[in-house]
C-alpha positions as CSV (number, residue, x, y, z in Angstrom):
1,M,-22.4,-17.9,36.4
2,F,-22.4,-15.4,39.0
3,K,-22.4,-12.8,36.3
4,K,-25.3,-14.1,34.8
5,I,-27.2,-14.1,38.1
6,M,-26.1,-10.4,38.8
7,L,-27.3,-9.5,35.0
8,G,-30.7,-11.3,35.8
9,T,-30.8,-9.3,39.5
10,L,-30.1,-6.1,37.6
11,S,-32.7,-6.6,35.1
12,I,-35.4,-7.2,37.7
13,L,-34.3,-4.2,39.6
14,S,-34.6,-2.3,36.5
15,L,-38.1,-3.3,35.8
16,T,-39.1,-2.7,39.3
17,I,-37.9,0.7,39.3
18,V,-39.3,1.4,35.7
19,S,-42.9,0.0,36.7
20,N,-42.6,2.5,39.7
21,A,-42.0,5.6,37.3
22,H,-44.6,8.5,36.7
23,A,-46.5,7.9,39.8
24,G,-48.5,10.7,41.2
25,V,-50.5,12.1,44.0
26,L,-54.2,13.3,43.7
27,Y,-54.7,16.4,46.0
28,F,-58.2,17.5,47.2
29,S,-58.7,21.0,48.9
30,E,-62.1,20.8,50.4
31,D,-64.7,23.7,50.4
32,N,-64.9,26.1,53.6
33,N,-62.1,24.2,55.3
34,G,-58.9,25.9,55.9
35,N,-57.4,23.0,57.1
36,G,-58.9,20.7,54.5
37,L,-56.0,19.5,52.1
38,Y,-56.3,15.8,51.6
39,T,-54.4,13.2,49.6
40,L,-57.2,11.1,47.6
41,N,-56.4,7.3,47.0
42,T,-56.7,7.0,43.0
43,S,-57.9,3.4,43.4
44,T,-60.2,3.6,46.3
45,G,-61.0,7.3,46.7
46,A,-59.9,7.3,50.4
47,A,-59.1,10.5,51.9
48,T,-56.0,11.4,54.1
49,N,-55.8,14.8,55.7
50,I,-52.5,16.3,55.5
51,G,-52.8,19.8,56.5
52,A,-53.5,23.3,55.5
53,S,-55.3,24.5,52.4
54,G,-55.9,27.9,53.0
55,V,-59.5,27.8,51.7
56,T,-61.9,30.4,53.1
57,S,-65.2,29.8,51.1
58,S,-67.0,27.4,48.6
59,T,-66.3,26.3,45.0
60,V,-62.5,26.8,45.2
61,G,-60.0,25.6,42.7
62,L,-56.6,23.8,42.9
63,A,-53.8,23.1,40.2
64,P,-50.2,21.9,40.1
65,S,-47.3,24.5,39.8
66,A,-43.7,24.4,38.6
67,D,-42.6,23.3,42.1
68,P,-43.6,19.9,42.8
69,T,-44.1,20.7,46.6
70,K,-46.4,23.7,46.1
71,L,-49.9,23.8,44.5
72,Y,-51.9,26.8,43.2
73,G,-55.0,27.1,45.4
74,S,-57.9,29.6,45.1
75,T,-59.5,30.4,48.6
76,W,-62.0,31.5,46.3
77,S,-61.4,35.3,46.9
78,N,-57.1,34.9,46.4
79,I,-54.4,32.7,45.0
80,A,-52.6,30.9,47.8
81,S,-49.3,28.9,47.4
82,T,-50.3,25.5,49.1
83,S,-47.5,23.4,50.4
84,T,-48.1,19.7,49.5
85,D,-47.0,18.5,52.9
86,G,-49.9,20.6,54.5
87,S,-47.7,22.9,56.2
88,G,-49.3,26.0,55.0
89,A,-51.0,28.3,52.0
90,P,-49.6,31.7,52.1
91,I,-51.6,34.4,49.8
92,I,-49.7,35.1,46.8
93,G,-52.2,37.1,44.7
94,S,-55.7,38.6,44.7
95,A,-57.5,36.9,41.8
96,N,-60.8,35.3,42.3
97,A,-61.3,32.0,40.8
98,E,-63.7,28.9,41.3
99,A,-61.4,26.8,39.2
100,L,-57.9,26.5,38.3
101,A,-55.6,24.9,35.6
102,Y,-51.7,25.1,35.1
103,N,-50.0,24.4,31.8
104,P,-46.4,23.5,32.6
105,N,-45.2,23.9,29.1
106,T,-45.9,27.6,29.4
107,N,-45.9,28.1,32.9
108,T,-49.8,29.4,32.6
109,L,-52.2,29.4,35.3
110,Y,-55.7,29.6,34.0
111,G,-58.8,30.5,36.1
112,G,-62.6,30.4,35.6
113,I,-65.5,31.9,37.6
114,N,-69.1,32.8,37.1
115,G,-69.1,31.9,33.3
116,N,-65.8,34.0,32.7
117,F,-62.3,32.1,31.8
118,F,-59.0,33.7,31.8
119,S,-54.9,33.2,32.2
120,I,-53.6,34.9,35.7
121,S,-50.4,36.7,35.4
122,S,-47.4,34.5,37.0
123,G,-46.0,37.9,38.6
124,D,-48.5,39.2,41.2
125,F,-51.0,36.5,40.3
126,S,-53.9,39.2,40.1
127,A,-53.9,40.8,36.8
128,L,-56.4,38.5,34.6
129,T,-56.3,38.2,30.7
130,P,-60.1,37.5,29.3
131,L,-60.0,34.4,27.1
132,S,-63.2,32.9,25.5
133,A,-66.0,32.5,27.6
134,P,-67.5,28.8,27.9
135,G,-71.1,29.9,27.7
136,T,-71.7,28.1,31.1
137,D,-70.2,28.3,34.8
138,I,-67.0,25.9,34.5
139,E,-66.2,25.3,38.3
140,G,-63.7,22.4,37.6
141,L,-60.3,22.8,35.5
142,A,-57.8,20.7,34.4
143,Y,-55.0,20.8,31.9
144,G,-55.1,17.9,29.6
145,G,-51.5,17.9,27.9
146,G,-50.8,19.5,24.5
147,N,-53.0,22.3,23.7
148,I,-56.0,21.2,25.9
149,I,-58.0,22.1,28.9
150,Y,-60.5,20.2,30.1
151,G,-63.7,22.0,31.9
152,L,-66.7,20.5,34.3
153,S,-69.7,22.7,34.2
154,G,-71.6,23.1,37.5
155,A,-74.9,24.4,36.0
156,N,-75.7,21.5,33.3
157,R,-73.5,18.4,33.9
158,N,-71.6,18.9,30.9
159,L,-67.7,18.3,30.2
160,Y,-65.9,20.7,27.8
161,S,-62.4,20.9,26.4
162,Y,-60.6,24.3,25.7
163,D,-58.4,24.6,22.6
164,I,-55.6,26.9,23.8
165,I,-54.2,28.0,20.3
166,N,-57.6,28.7,18.8
167,D,-59.1,30.0,22.2
168,L,-62.0,27.7,21.6
169,W,-64.5,25.6,23.6
170,T,-66.2,22.3,22.4
171,L,-68.8,20.4,24.4
172,I,-67.6,16.7,25.0
173,G,-70.6,15.4,26.4
174,D,-73.1,14.9,29.4
175,T,-71.7,13.3,32.3
176,L,-75.1,12.3,33.6
177,I,-73.9,13.4,37.4
178,D,-75.2,16.3,39.0
179,F,-71.6,17.8,39.7
180,D,-71.8,21.0,41.7
181,Q,-68.9,22.9,43.5
182,S,-66.7,20.6,41.2
183,G,-62.8,19.7,41.1
184,L,-61.2,18.4,38.1
185,A,-57.7,16.9,37.7
186,Y,-55.6,15.1,35.0
187,D,-53.4,12.1,35.2
188,I,-51.5,12.9,31.9
189,E,-49.4,10.0,31.8
190,N,-52.3,7.2,32.4
191,G,-55.0,9.7,30.7
192,I,-57.4,9.6,33.6
193,L,-59.6,12.4,34.2
194,Y,-60.6,12.5,37.9
195,A,-63.6,14.5,39.2
196,V,-65.3,15.1,42.6
197,G,-68.5,17.4,43.6
198,N,-70.7,18.0,46.7
199,Q,-73.6,16.3,44.8
200,D,-72.0,12.9,46.9
201,S,-68.8,11.7,48.4
202,W,-67.6,9.8,45.4
203,L,-64.4,10.3,43.4
204,Y,-65.2,9.7,39.6
205,S,-63.4,9.2,36.6
206,L,-64.5,11.0,33.4
207,D,-64.1,9.8,29.8
208,T,-62.2,12.5,27.8
209,T,-64.0,11.4,24.6
210,T,-67.6,10.5,26.0
211,A,-68.0,12.4,29.3
212,Q,-69.2,9.2,30.7
213,A,-68.4,9.2,34.6
214,T,-67.3,6.1,36.4
215,R,-67.4,5.6,40.2
216,I,-63.9,5.2,41.6
217,G,-64.6,5.1,45.4
218,D,-66.1,7.0,48.5
219,T,-63.9,9.7,49.7
220,G,-66.0,9.8,52.7
221,I,-66.6,13.7,52.2
222,Q,-69.6,14.9,50.9
223,N,-68.4,18.5,50.0
224,G,-66.8,20.2,46.9
225,G,-63.6,21.6,46.3
226,G,-60.5,21.8,44.1
227,L,-58.8,18.7,42.6
228,A,-55.1,18.5,41.6
229,F,-52.9,15.6,40.3
230,V,-49.0,16.0,41.0
231,A,-47.0,13.8,38.7
232,M,-43.8,11.9,40.3
233,T,-40.8,10.4,38.2
234,T,-39.7,8.1,40.8
235,V,-41.1,6.8,43.8
236,P,-38.7,6.2,46.7
237,E,-39.9,2.6,47.6
238,P,-37.4,0.5,45.3
239,A,-34.2,2.2,47.1
240,P,-33.6,-0.6,49.5
241,L,-33.8,-3.0,46.5
242,A,-31.5,-0.7,44.7
243,L,-29.1,-0.9,47.4
244,L,-29.6,-5.0,47.5
245,G,-28.5,-4.8,44.2
246,L,-25.3,-2.8,44.4
247,G,-24.6,-4.9,47.5
248,L,-24.5,-8.1,45.5
249,F,-22.9,-6.2,42.9
250,G,-20.1,-5.3,45.0
251,L,-19.9,-8.9,46.5
252,G,-19.4,-10.1,43.0
253,L,-16.5,-8.0,42.4
254,A,-14.9,-9.1,45.8
255,R,-15.3,-12.8,44.8
256,K,-13.7,-12.1,41.3
257,R,-10.5,-10.4,42.9
258,R,-10.0,-13.1,45.3
259,S,-10.0,-15.3,42.2
């Protein structure tokens, strides 16, 4: 009987842990605010300030990196290594970029500014390799998984996709929102594309097939900036339950020995 109870407890424990897997954090670096690194609640849009972004101007970009404790951030005139705990954002390169996207599969950082699109060397984060121009000023970039990068225009409200293999930009559609100085981030696990801009203080989701924009919630910050979504494989909240499960399991073994 005790064995059945324990199996049930462990099953519930496993489901609890699985349900909390693949969570993540949405970061926002506010334009013109060197201490404007925030996390945004992906359900309500609420912003929480966590510290230094290193930003020195407007229309800046933000992207994840291979290190989950660091982000790539544009200041816009330099590339910074921005700590996700807000403790600092040292400069690591001199590339100018309004938008950033990071492909973890190839360890490639992409950037865009004033209608130009390029990859940024991972050595000194200064040398640029020109790629196909999108035909508009892309101010928000986000890696979309596979061979896709999403781009949000600050000139015509449109959402675009970029094919990495074929070096080709394609129009997805009109968001019907006048996004300006925008940020873009993609949650690959849940297929959610997030967007912000200085046209209002709302956090949006964008449909990756139609470009339709949907309000998520008010960030309380009417300013543009960069967005980055950092996926987490586990969340620490289930740890107490895990300890409880192990304790019960140990208790069961002790009872079995005494019997």
